C-alpha positions in Angstrom: 104.7 105.0 139.7 101.8 103.5 138.0 103.1 102.2 134.6 102.0 102.5 131.2 99.5 100.7 128.9 100.9 99.2 126.4 99.5 99.1 123.3 99.7 98.3 119.2 100.0 100.8 116.0 98.4 99.2 113.1 99.2 101.2 110.2 97.8 101.1 106.2 99.4 103.1 104.2 97.3 103.3 100.8 98.2 105.1 97.6 95.9 108.3 98.9 95.6 108.1 102.4 97.2 106.6 105.4 94.6 105.0 108.4 96.5 104.4 111.7 94.9 102.3 114.2 95.5 102.6 118.1 95.1 98.9 119.4 94.7 97.9 122.9 93.5 94.4 124.0 92.8 93.5 120.9 90.2 96.1 120.0 91.0 99.4 118.2 90.6 102.2 120.7 91.7 105.1 118.3 92.0 105.9 114.3 93.7 108.3 112.2 93.2 109.4 108.6 96.4 111.1 107.3 97.5 112.1 103.5 100.0 109.9 101.9 102.9 111.7 102.6 106.2 112.4 105.0 105.6 115.7 106.5 102.1 114.0 107.2 103.7 111.4 108.7 106.4 113.9 110.3 103.4 115.9 111.9 101.4 113.0 113.1 104.3 111.0 115.0 105.1 114.8 116.6 101.7 115.4 118.1 101.2 111.7 119.1 100.8 111.4 123.2 103.9 110.0 124.5 102.0 109.3 127.3 100.4 106.4 125.2 103.3 103.9 125.6 103.6 101.6 122.2 104.4 98.6 122.1 104.7 97.5 118.5 103.7 98.8 114.9 102.5 96.5 112.1 102.5 98.2 108.6 101.0 97.6 105.6 102.1 99.4 102.9 101.8 99.7 98.6 104.0 103.1 98.9 107.8 101.7 98.8 109.0 105.1 98.2 107.9 106.5 102.0 109.0 103.5 103.5 112.6 104.7 104.9 111.1 108.1 105.7 108.2 106.1 107.6 110.8 103.8 109.4 113.0 106.9 110.8 109.8 108.3 111.8 108.5 105.5 113.9 111.7 105.1 115.2 110.6 108.3 117.7 108.3 106.1 119.1 110.5 103.6 120.5 108.8 100.6 119.3 110.1 98.5 116.9 108.3 98.5 113.2 107.5 95.4 111.4 106.8 96.3 107.7 104.5 93.2 106.6 105.5 91.0 103.3 103.4 88.2 102.1 105.5 85.7 104.1 103.7 87.1 107.8 100.2 85.2 106.0 101.0 82.0 107.1 97.0 81.5 107.7 96.1 82.1 104.0 96.9 79.5 101.4 98.2 81.7 98.5 97.3 80.0 95.3 98.6 82.8 92.8 101.2 82.6 90.6 103.5 84.8 92.0 102.6 85.3 95.9 105.4 88.0 96.4 103.8 90.3 94.0 100.3 90.5 95.6 99.9 93.9 97.2 99.8 93.0 101.1 97.1 95.2 101.8 94.9 92.2 99.9 96.1 90.2 102.0 95.4 91.7 105.2 91.7 92.5 104.3 92.0 88.6 103.3 92.8 87.3 106.7 90.6 89.5 108.7 88.0 88.2 106.3 88.8 84.8 106.9 88.9 85.4 110.9 85.8 87.1 111.2 83.2 86.0 108.4 82.3 82.0 107.6 82.2 80.6 104.1 83.8 81.6 100.5 84.5 85.2 100.5 84.3 88.0 97.7 86.2 90.8 99.6 85.9 94.5 98.0 88.5 96.7 99.1 87.2 100.7 97.6 89.9 103.0 97.3 92.2 104.5 94.8 92.1 101.3 93.3 89.3 99.0 94.0 90.4 95.1 94.4 87.9 92.1 94.4 89.6 89.1 96.2 88.5 85.7 96.5 88.9 83.7 100.1 87.6 80.3 100.4 86.1 78.5 103.5 89.4 77.0 103.4 91.5 79.7 103.8 92.7 80.2 100.2 93.5 83.2 98.3 92.6 82.6 94.6 93.4 86.6 93.4 91.0 88.8 92.0 90.7 92.0 90.1 91.9 95.2 90.3 90.3 98.7 88.8 90.6 102.6 89.1 88.5 103.5 92.4 85.8 106.4 92.0 87.9 108.9 92.8 90.4 108.1 90.5 88.0 108.1 87.4 86.3 111.3 89.1 89.8 113.0 88.8 90.6 111.4 85.1 87.3 113.1 84.1 88.3 116.6 85.4 92.0 116.2 84.3 91.0 115.2 81.1 87.9 117.0 79.9 88.6 121.0 79.5 85.1 122.1 80.3 84.1 119.4 83.1 84.4 120.2 86.6 86.2 118.4 89.4 82.9 116.8 92.1 83.2 115.4 94.9 81.9 112.1 95.2 78.2 111.7 96.2 74.8 109.7 94.9 72.6 111.6 92.9 68.7 111.6 93.5 68.3 110.5 89.9 70.3 108.8 87.4 69.5 111.1 84.2 71.4 114.2 85.1 70.0 117.6 83.8 72.6 119.6 84.0 76.8 119.1 83.7 77.1 118.8 87.4 74.4 116.0 88.4 75.3 114.3 85.1 78.9 114.0 86.3 77.9 112.9 89.9 75.9 110.3 88.1 78.2 108.8 85.9 80.7 108.4 88.7 78.2 107.2 90.9 75.7 105.5 89.0 78.2 104.1 86.5 80.5 103.1 89.3 77.9 101.3 91.1 77.2 99.1 87.6 80.9 98.2 87.8 80.8 97.0 91.2 77.3 95.1 90.4 78.6 93.6 87.2 82.0 92.2 88.9 80.4 90.7 91.6 77.9 89.2 88.9 80.5 87.9 86.9 83.1 86.7 89.3 80.3 84.6 91.4 79.8 83.3 88.0 83.1 82.2 87.1 83.7 80.7 90.4 80.5 78.8 90.7 78.9 79.7 93.7 77.8 82.1 96.1 80.1 84.4 97.8 79.6 86.6 100.8 80.4 90.0 99.5 82.3 92.3 102.3 83.0 95.9 101.5 85.5 97.9 103.3 87.8 101.5 101.9 87.0 104.9 102.5 84.0 105.4 99.5 82.6 101.9 100.5 79.8 103.4 102.7 78.6 105.4 99.9 78.3 102.1 97.7 77.1 99.3 100.1 73.7 100.4 100.5 72.7 99.9 97.1 74.5 96.5 96.9 72.3 93.9 98.3 73.4 91.4 101.0 76.4 92.9 101.2 78.3 93.3 104.8 80.1 96.8 105.7 83.6 97.0 107.1 85.6 100.1 107.5 88.1 98.9 110.1 88.6 95.5 107.8 91.7 96.4 106.7 93.3 97.4 110.6 91.9 94.4 111.8 93.4 92.2 109.8 96.6 94.3 110.9 95.6 93.3 114.5 95.5 88.9 113.6 98.9 89.4 111.7 100.8 91.4 114.3 104.4 89.4 115.5 104.0 88.6 119.3 
């Protein structure tokens, strides 16, 4: 009987979504994106093909409240689950005041970018929260900036302003909107683009040298074309999880 091909499962748990990647021979073969809740995890595990034998499961998470349920569900895949902590990132020099308090997702992105790209880096992960992190060419993680993500700003506008509708994030053709919807689209998109461009400029000025800008996260594809000389890698976090997997 032919033996089953072994895979690794890498899992990035964010505040709004969970991204899972099935990896074989250091390549991501397939990805899934599900909402961050226990019922979605249960449904995914139930639907996962048992013909794809899992050798190990590596998890990065910023949502501690679902860890117990996550481990319980992943036991059904008959593979050890390792929940990453800052201590797993021995290839980085964590030049911050409290290394244990740094979001593991930020460190995962840092190790991926440091492995894939040369030089001093600014990694921007656009999500529910957006993080800007600096990693030097010597692998020093210097910390960074955390801001609300564009969808978070979008929701805040809808929840706090009675007469304003919630609209999906999109790039409008013009900055000046001639009615409410186009004005909101412009405010969220171009306002957030200005935030990104402004933070890049300020961070580089304080760092004292040019940084290679790497963009990742769900909405990054919308902003990347407008940020000159940036690199867009939508799978950066999953690639970082592959780098930090245990043998």
